[in-house]
C-alpha distance (Angstrom), angle and dihedral (degrees) to the residues before:
residue distance angle dihedral
M1 . . .
R2 3.79 . .
Q3 3.80 116.3 .
C4 3.81 93.3 -127.0
V5 3.83 90.3 54.0
L6 3.79 90.4 51.6
K7 3.81 91.8 48.5
L8 3.80 91.8 50.0
A9 3.81 90.4 47.5
E10 3.81 89.1 52.8
L11 3.81 90.6 52.0
M12 3.81 90.4 46.7
N13 3.79 90.8 52.6
Q14 3.81 91.9 47.4
K15 3.81 89.8 52.6
L16 3.81 91.8 48.0
D17 3.81 90.8 49.4
A18 3.81 91.8 48.4
N19 3.81 90.4 52.9
S20 3.80 98.7 39.1
A21 3.81 91.8 112.0
K22 3.81 88.2 67.3
G23 3.79 90.3 67.1
G24 3.77 131.4 -122.8
W25 3.76 131.5 -50.7
D26 3.80 97.4 -124.7
E27 3.81 90.3 95.5
C28 3.82 93.8 48.5
T29 3.78 120.9 102.6
T30 3.77 121.1 -121.2
E31 3.80 88.6 -118.8
Y32 3.80 91.7 55.9
L33 3.79 93.5 46.8
C34 3.81 91.7 47.4
A35 3.81 90.7 50.4
R36 3.81 90.5 50.5
L37 3.81 90.1 47.2
A38 3.81 89.7 53.6
E39 3.82 90.2 50.0
E40 3.79 91.1 50.7
V41 3.81 91.9 48.0
G42 3.79 87.9 53.6
E43 3.80 90.5 51.4
L44 3.81 91.0 49.1
I45 3.81 91.5 50.0
A46 3.79 90.7 48.0
V47 3.77 94.4 54.4
A48 3.82 96.6 36.4
I49 3.80 98.9 46.3
R50 3.76 112.6 10.2
D51 3.82 105.8 34.6
R52 3.77 104.0 69.9
G53 3.81 93.0 148.4
L54 3.80 96.3 84.6
P55 3.79 120.8 96.6
P56 3.82 109.2 -99.5
S57 3.81 96.2 -108.2
A58 3.82 92.8 47.9
R59 3.82 90.7 46.6
R60 3.82 91.8 51.2
A61 3.81 90.9 50.0
A62 3.81 92.0 46.7
I63 3.82 91.8 49.8
A64 3.81 91.3 49.7
G65 3.80 91.6 48.0
E66 3.79 93.4 49.7
A67 3.81 91.0 45.9
A68 3.81 88.4 54.2
D69 3.81 90.0 51.2
V70 3.81 90.8 51.2
A71 3.79 91.1 48.0
N72 3.81 92.0 48.4
F73 3.79 93.8 53.4
A74 3.80 90.7 46.5
M75 3.81 88.4 50.9
M76 3.81 91.5 49.5
I77 3.80 91.2 52.5
A78 3.80 91.5 49.0
D79 3.79 91.9 45.6
N80 3.80 94.4 50.1
A81 3.81 89.8 48.1
G82 3.80 89.7 55.5
G83 3.77 93.4 -112.3
L84 3.80 94.5 126.5
P85 3.79 107.5 61.9
């Protein structure tokens, strides 16, 4: 497995752990998860393209964190659809 995939998976898992008190996604509708995915994509775009005012290290960390959020919501959609056996 590629190192960057492993690193993103680690960030995804950290985010899931940090939000575990919110409950799982198995009760969420596809519409809700897709709306949240769109929000997270917007946040990723904002920090990756528009927000150039952050110090480089903070910007890199913010981009990675938002990318993990996007990936998590995509995973939740796939999981609820039965695409992740």
